[in-house]
N, C-alpha and C positions, 0 to 999 in steps of 0.2 A: 137881254135876259130879264124876264119878269120876276120881281121879288115881292115879298109880303108888304102889306100896307103898314108902314112904321110912322105914320103921321101922329104927332103928339108923343112919340116915344123918344126918350133921351138915350143916346148911344155914346158910350165912351170906349174908344179903341186906344189902348196904350201903344206908344211908339208909332203914331199914325202920321208923322210928318213925312215919312219916306216909305218906299218899298211895299212889302205885303200889308203893313198896317194902313198905309195910305189907301191902297186899293180896296181894302175891306171897309174902311170908313166911307169912302166915296160911294161904294155899293149901297150903303145904308142911306146916304144922302139921296141917291136915286129913288129911294122908297119913301122920301119925305120926312125922314127922321130929324130930330134936333141933334146935331153932331158936336161932340167935344174932341178936338184934335189935341192929343197929348204929345208933349215932347220933353226931352231933358235938356238938350243944348241947341236944337235946331229951330230957333224961334222964327226965322224968316221963312223957312220951308213950311212950318206949321201954318203960318199966316196965309201962305199961298194955297194950302190945302183947304183951309176954312173958306177962302174966297171961292175956290172951285166947288166946294160942297154947296154953297148958296146958289151958284149958277146951275148946278145940276138938280136942284129941287129940294134941298134941305130946308126945313121950316125955320131953322135958326142954326147958327154955327158960332163956335168960339174956340180959342186956343187956351191950353192950360199946361203949365210947366210943373214938373215934379220928378222926384227920384223914387221909383217904385220900390226900391230896396230899403227905404227909410220910412218907418211908421208915421212920423209926424208929417213928412212931406206927402205921403199918401193921403192922410187925413185932410191936409190943406188943399190938395188938388180936387178931391171929391167935394169938399166944402165949396170950392169955387164953382164947380159944375152945378151943384145943387142950388146955389144962389142965383145963377144966371139962367140955367135951363130946366131946373127941377131935378128930382131924384132920378138916379140912373136906372133905366129899365133894362138896358142891354150893356153888358161889359164884355169886351173882347180882350183877353190877356195875350197880347202879341209880343211885348218886349222880351228880348232874350239874346244876350251876347253869346258869342262862340269864340273858341280859341283853336284854330285849325293847325295845331302843332302836336308833336309827340308829348305825351304827358310829362316826361321828365324835363322837357324844355320849357314848359309853360310857367311863367312867373307866378308866384303865389297870389299876388294881387289880381292877376287876370283869372286864375283858377277860381278864386272866390267870387269875382264879378260874374262869371258865367253861372255859377250855382245860384248866386243871389238874384240876378235879374230874371232868370228863367223860372226858378222854383219859388224863392221867397217873394219875388214881385207878384207872381200869380196868386200866392196865398194871401199876401197882405191886401192886395186890391180886392180880392174876392171877399175877404173878411169885412172890409170897410163897406162894400156894396150890400152885403147880406141883410142888415136890418131893414132897409127900405124894400129890398126885393122880397123878403119874407112877408111883408105887410101888403104887398100889391097883389093884383089879379093876373099879372103877366110879368115874367122876369126871365132873362136869359143870360147865362154865362157861357162863353165859348173860349176855350183855351187852345193855344197853338202848341202842338206837340211836334214829334218828328217820326217819320215812317219807320216802322219795325221796332220802336222803343219798347212796345209792349212785349215783344218777343225776346227782350234782353239783348238787343243789338249793342255791340260794344267794340271798340277799337282802341289801340294805343294812341292813335291820333284823335285829338278833340275829345278825350275821355270825359272831362267834366260836363260837356254838353250832353252826351248820351245819358249820363247819370241824372242830370237835371231834368231832361225831357221824360225819362222813365218816371221820375218823381211827379212831374206835371200830370202824367196820365193816371198815376195812382191817386193823386189828389183829386182829379176829375171824378173818378169812380167813388171815392170817399165822400166828396161833397154832394154828389148826386144822391147817395144813400142818406146823407144827413139832411137833405132838403126834400125828401119824397113826400112829406106832408104839406109842402108849400106849393104855391102856384108858380114855380120856377123850375127851369131845367139847367143842367150843367153838362156840357158835352165838349168834345175836342175835335180839332182838325189837324191832321198830321201829314204835312207834305214831305216829299223826298227832296229833289232838286227843283227850285223855282226859277223862273225866268230872270230874276235879278240876283241870283246866287253869285258869290265871288269865285267859286270854283265849279267846274263841270267835269264829271268823269268822262272817260273815253267813250263809254257806251251808256245810252240813256234809254229807258223804256219808251217805246213808240217813237224813238229817234228824236225826242225833244224833251225839254224840261216842262214842268207844270206851268201853265200860264196863271195869271192872276184870276182870270175868269174860271179856271178849274177850281180854285179855292172859294170863289164867291158862290158857286153852286151849292156846296154843302152848308155854307153860312146861311144862305137864304132858307134852306130846308130847316135848319135848327131854329131860325128866328120866326118861322111861320107859326101863327097861333094854333094851327091844326096839329103841330108837332109837340103839343104839351105833355104827351105821355112818354116821349122819347128822351131819356136822361141817362147819363153815365156812359154814353156811347162815344166811340172814336172812329172817325172816317179818315182812312189813309188815302191821301191823294198822291199816288206814286206810280200810276200807269201800269200797275201789275209788277212792280219791282220785287224781286225775290233775292235777298242778299245772302241767303244760306248757300253753302257749297257742300257737295257730297263727294 
């Protein structure tokens, strides 16, 4: 899959030691980016991803630790990236816990963690990245949502996750409007079930979950310099999933 030329661009993908975040970061390494592998507790996995990034063509790579729900930690992780790789040109807000249980059974700490990692983490990292992004001639923020969140999708199971992802998509549109005078774009990618998901429904669109490659395709589109007029958009990677029932 051919992607945009990201040589000399600094890319930070939150939660990129594993899963979707890892796949998206390595996709930017394939394009020659300077890659920052963010982790919270998975230091060894992050180091392996950084090594893989260099092997796949990243012009530089580092690991960086931080809690995206804590403003001081966010400031520290961005400071570390800026010192080693330079200002962040591309931010992918991927971190987001979930709690696949009935809302009455979710412990309050887990409830808060889901809201904080998905929504607050996206907002805090975007806020910290913005000053440099506003000053540059190219900037990209890509947030990870969830399919049909824009339609008010909700369920008693995993309720705080649906609320948080709806907030992420609202934040995406707001920030796109707030940065329309700058040379940066803010968009979202919203998958349904991905190949590394913990749970799979009995029926899946097209008889399979989304692959990592399915998510990389819209990422490349948003990161392309020729996509500079496209902002505030959300691409649902769901295979045509229609959750409504009549």
